Structures are given as C-alpha cells and as structure tokens.
N, C-alpha and C positions, 0 to 999 in steps of 0.2 A: 508502639513503635511498628511502623509499619509493615508488613511480611518482603512485600515487594521491594522497598526500599534499602529494606536491613541487609539484603543478599550483596552477596559480590560480583563484579563482572570480570572474566577472564578475559583477557585480551589476546587474540591467536596471535602467531607468527606470522609476519609479513603486516601486519594490523599497526600502525602507531596512533596513539591518542595522547594531544598535547593540551592540556588546560590554560590557558591564558588568564586574562582579568576577563569574567563575564562572559566567556567565551571557548567552546569545546571543539577541537579539530580534531576529526578521525580520517586517517590517509590509509587504504588498502588497494587491493589490486584492483577492486571494480570502479573505483574512483574517489572521490574528497567528500565528504559531506563535515559541516557546521550544525552549531545549535547555539544560539544564547542561553545564557541561566540567570537568574537570581542570587547573586554574589550576597547578599544582605539574607537570604533567607536558607539557603543551603551551602559546604563547602562538598566539594570532591576532590576525595585524594585518590594519587598513583601513586604502588609501590609494589614495586617486582612482576609487571604484568598483571596488576589485579587493579581493579577501582572499584572505589565505594564510595558512596553518597550519605552525606552525614545533615541532619540538622542543627541550625545554628541556636535554634529557640522551638520552642513547643505554641508556637501558636497555630490559626487555625491553618493560617497559610501556607506556614514551614513544612504541617503535616501533610496537607494538600498536593504541596509542591515534590516532597520527597520520594512515593515512588513513581510522580509523573518522570522526574529528572532522571531518576536509574533507569525505568523502562527506555523513554528516548536514547539514549546513550546505549543502551544492550542492542535497540532498533540499530543504530549507526552503525555499531561495530559487526554486527550480522549481516547489514546493507552493504558494506565493502569486502568483507571476507566472501560470502559465499551470494547475499542477493535477496530480491524478492520477485516472487511474479505471481498473478491471478491468471485463469483459466475463465474463456466466455466462451460460451456454446450459442451458437444460431441457430432456432428451432422455425421453422415454415418453409409452404413450398416459394421458392423461388428467392429464399434470402441466404446474400452470402455476400463474404467479405474477399476484398485485395488489398493488398499491398503494393503501390505503385511509389517509386525510390521514397521520399518519406510523409507519405499522405496515405490515410488508410480510408479505402472508399465500401461504402455498404452500401449495397442495394436492401432493401427492408417493404416493401412494399410502397413506398411512395411516388408521386409521379417522378419524382428525382433522386439520383444518387446522392448520398453524404459523403463528402470528405472532409475527411477527421485530419488534420496536420498533427504529424508526431511529434511529441514536444521532446526538448532538450533533455538528453538522463534516461532516456524511457527508451528498450526498444521495444517493439512489438510485431510478433509474428503472425503469420497466417496457415495454420493445418488445414487442408483439403479447404472446402469451402465455408466449413460451419465452425471450425476451431478458431481463436483469437489466443494470443498469449501474449501477455503484456509484462514486460520485468524491466528491472530497475533497481538500485544501488538503496530508492529511499522510499521507506514504506509507505510513507502518507502521498506520497506523490506516485505510485503504483495503484494505489487503491483509489486515489483522487481519479487519474484518468480511466482507469477498470468504469469507476462511478458515470463519469463520462459517457462513455461508449455504450453502457447500458441503458441509458438514459434517452439514446435517442429512439428505442423500442420497448419498455421493459415487459415482460411476457405477461400474458393477459391471460385471465383464467377459465378460460371455457375452450378454447384448443391449446393453449400452452404457446401461442407463437409468442416471437420475440427474441432479444437476448435475455440472457442468465447468466448468472456462477453456474460455473463447475458443480458444486457443493450444493446451490440451493436446491430448495422442493418448493414448485410450482403449485400451491391447491387449489384442485378443478372443480368448475364447478359445473352444476347438470347443465344450465340452459332451458329453455321451453321445451315444454315438454307438448305432445301432442292433444291440446284443450278441444274439443268441438262440442 
C-alpha cells in the first residue's frame, strides 16, 4: 500500500471539499480549485472533515494513481487555505524587476526589457529591485510561472548572474586562467 496514499487528509475550518462524479472541488478563503480523477481506479471518501483515497483494485495504474490523487487533494486543500509562494532572486549589475499594473517588467541585460503578463489567479510582488515573490492557491501554476520567469535568464555558472530560486545553489566555475 502506498505510504502517501493511505494517509488521511484533514480538512480545516473554512474549507469545503465536494466529490462529484469524477471531479473534486475545493473551496476556501483563497479561491476555488477543481481536479478530475479516474473514478474507475480510486475512490475518494469524505467523513467528518477527513478525506481518504482508496484503490479499487491492485493494478499498476491504481497503485500509481493512489498516492498521486491524495497529494493533489492535499495541495488543493493547503492552497485554498494558506496558499503557495516561491521567491526568485535577481543577481547581476543593472538587472532589476518592476511591476506595472498586471505586467512584470524585467531588465535582464538584453537590448529590450521583457514584459511578462501576470496570469489570472497568480499574485506577483516585487520587493526592492531584485526579489520577486510569486504566490497563489494552485501549486502547479505557481511553479510553472516561477519557472517561466526564471527561464528568461537562468543563472550562469561563471559570475552567477541571472534569476534563481531563493533556495537554489548555483555551482560556480573558475573560468579562464591567465595562460601565457
């Protein structure tokens, strides 16, 4: 049995979880999220603010979906109650970020600045000139937006310039030495 899949999910106060035919809907203070699931593979039970995910059979697909759907439901519950966030740091001379209405403007050493429209359901805040905080209720969308912003100028290994995650370590290289 999946160690992750058999753990129960506690639903906090202020969050409602409804299970329909092959669809899960979670509503909370931060918004509403929904997810389809394979009803022929797993069953989702909701009893007294505790949600459990169980397999219908012991096939390979059922075993792989068991932990997956449990974790997806857990992420939706945490997302609508607390939310998720990722912090990006910009390192480099002249590199900076600015938020104009619903557009993130990045100056990253290119001849033109990059304008990134903020997707619906995501909040982006710029602290100082070099710290970007991406937040929202959907963990997958927060990660995708963060990866897209980081992709404009990933950190390079020689000077470390670029956009990196706050907890990311950039392994530095020595570069050319004075060969004569």
